[in-house]
N, C-alpha and C positions, 0 to 999 in steps of 0.2 A: 143898738141889739145886743143882745148877750151873745156869749160865746156858743151857747146851745143852740140860739136861734140862727146864728151864722152856720153852724155845721148842719142844721136841718136845710136851710137855703141851699148850700153847697150840694148836699145830696139830692136835692130836687132839680137842680140845675146841671147836675153832672151828665155830659152827654153819652158817658159809658154807665150809667145806672142799670141795675139789674130791673127788669120790668116788674118784678115782684114788689121791689122798694118803690117804686114809682106809684104803683098802685095802692100800697099800704099808706104812703104819706099823703096821697090824695084823699084817702078815706079818714084818715086820723088828724090831718092837719089842714083844716080848710084855708088858712092863710097862706099855705104853699101852693094853692091850686094854680094861681096865674104863672108862678115859676114852672109849675109842671107842664102846663099848657104851652109854654114857650119852648121846652126843652125838645130840642130835635129827634131824642130817643123815644118819647113817648108814643105809644102805640095807637093805632086809630081808634079801638074800642073805647079806649080811656079818654082819648080827645072827644069821641062822641058824647061821653058820658058828662065830661066837663061843660060839654056845650048845651047841655040841657038844664044846667042848674040855674041860669038866670043871673050869674055874677058878672057885673060889668066888667071887673077887672080881668077876669078869665076871658070873657068875650073879647076883649081888647087884644089880649095875648094870642088868641086863635086867630082873630082877623090879621094880626101881625104875620103870624105863620104863613096864611094865605097870601098876604101881599109880597112876602119874601120869596115864596115860592113861585108866584106869578112873575116876577120879576127876574128871577133866575131862568125860567122857562122862556120868556121874551129875549132875554139877553142871548141865550144859547140859540135860539132860532135866528136872531138877526145875524149872529156871528156865523152861523152855518151857511145862510143864505146871502151873505154879502157880496157884492159883484166888483 
Protein backbone atom coordinates (compact mmCIF):
# COMPACT_ATOMS: atom_id res chain seq x y z
CA UNK A 1 0.00 0.00 0.00
CA UNK A 2 1.28 3.49 -0.79
CA UNK A 3 1.70 6.20 1.82
CA UNK A 4 -1.34 8.01 0.40
CA UNK A 5 -3.45 4.87 0.73
CA UNK A 6 -2.17 4.32 4.27
CA UNK A 7 -3.16 7.88 5.15
CA UNK A 8 -6.67 7.38 3.76
CA UNK A 9 -7.11 4.13 5.72
CA UNK A 10 -5.90 5.91 8.86
CA UNK A 11 -8.50 8.63 8.33
CA UNK A 12 -11.26 6.07 7.69
CA UNK A 13 -10.45 4.14 10.86
CA UNK A 14 -9.83 7.13 13.13
CA UNK A 15 -12.30 6.85 16.06
CA UNK A 16 -12.12 10.63 16.41
CA UNK A 17 -12.74 11.42 12.74
CA UNK A 18 -15.09 14.23 11.85
CA UNK A 19 -18.42 12.90 10.65
CA UNK A 20 -18.14 14.90 7.45
CA UNK A 21 -14.76 13.29 6.79
CA UNK A 22 -16.25 9.81 7.09
CA UNK A 23 -19.10 10.80 4.79
CA UNK A 24 -16.76 12.24 2.16
CA UNK A 25 -14.44 9.23 2.29
CA UNK A 26 -17.38 6.84 1.90
CA UNK A 27 -18.67 8.80 -1.10
CA UNK A 28 -15.33 9.21 -2.86
CA UNK A 29 -13.33 6.08 -1.99
CA UNK A 30 -15.38 2.87 -2.29
CA UNK A 31 -12.39 0.79 -1.17
CA UNK A 32 -12.49 2.52 2.23
CA UNK A 33 -16.10 1.63 2.93
CA UNK A 34 -15.35 -1.56 4.91
CA UNK A 35 -13.00 0.44 7.15
CA UNK A 36 -15.63 3.14 7.63
CA UNK A 37 -18.28 0.53 8.39
CA UNK A 38 -16.04 -0.87 11.14
CA UNK A 39 -15.24 2.54 12.63
CA UNK A 40 -17.12 3.05 15.93
CA UNK A 41 -17.43 6.77 15.11
CA UNK A 42 -19.50 6.16 11.97
CA UNK A 43 -22.98 7.55 12.45
CA UNK A 44 -26.19 5.47 12.01
CA UNK A 45 -27.40 7.04 8.74
CA UNK A 46 -24.05 6.39 7.08
CA UNK A 47 -24.05 2.83 8.41
CA UNK A 48 -27.55 2.33 7.00
CA UNK A 49 -26.47 3.66 3.61
CA UNK A 50 -23.40 1.44 3.58
CA UNK A 51 -25.66 -1.51 4.33
CA UNK A 52 -27.72 -0.86 1.18
CA UNK A 53 -24.76 -1.14 -1.19
CA UNK A 54 -24.60 -4.92 -1.38
CA UNK A 55 -20.82 -4.94 -0.89
CA UNK A 56 -19.80 -8.21 0.83
CA UNK A 57 -16.79 -6.61 2.57
CA UNK A 58 -18.95 -3.79 3.94
CA UNK A 59 -21.64 -6.25 4.99
CA UNK A 60 -19.03 -8.31 6.86
CA UNK A 61 -17.77 -5.21 8.67
CA UNK A 62 -21.32 -4.24 9.62
CA UNK A 63 -22.02 -7.77 10.88
CA UNK A 64 -18.84 -7.68 12.98
CA UNK A 65 -20.03 -4.42 14.57
CA UNK A 66 -23.32 -6.06 15.48
CA UNK A 67 -21.54 -9.12 16.87
CA UNK A 68 -19.23 -6.96 19.01
CA UNK A 69 -22.14 -4.92 20.31
CA UNK A 70 -24.13 -8.05 21.20
CA UNK A 71 -21.12 -9.55 22.97
CA UNK A 72 -20.60 -6.38 25.03
CA UNK A 73 -24.28 -6.18 25.97
CA UNK A 74 -24.41 -9.84 26.99
CA UNK A 75 -21.21 -9.52 29.01
CA UNK A 76 -22.50 -6.41 30.76
CA UNK A 77 -25.83 -8.09 31.51
CA UNK A 78 -24.14 -11.22 32.87
CA UNK A 79 -21.84 -9.23 35.13
CA UNK A 80 -24.69 -7.13 36.46
CA UNK A 81 -26.89 -10.10 37.34
CA UNK A 82 -24.24 -12.56 38.48
CA UNK A 83 -25.01 -14.11 41.85
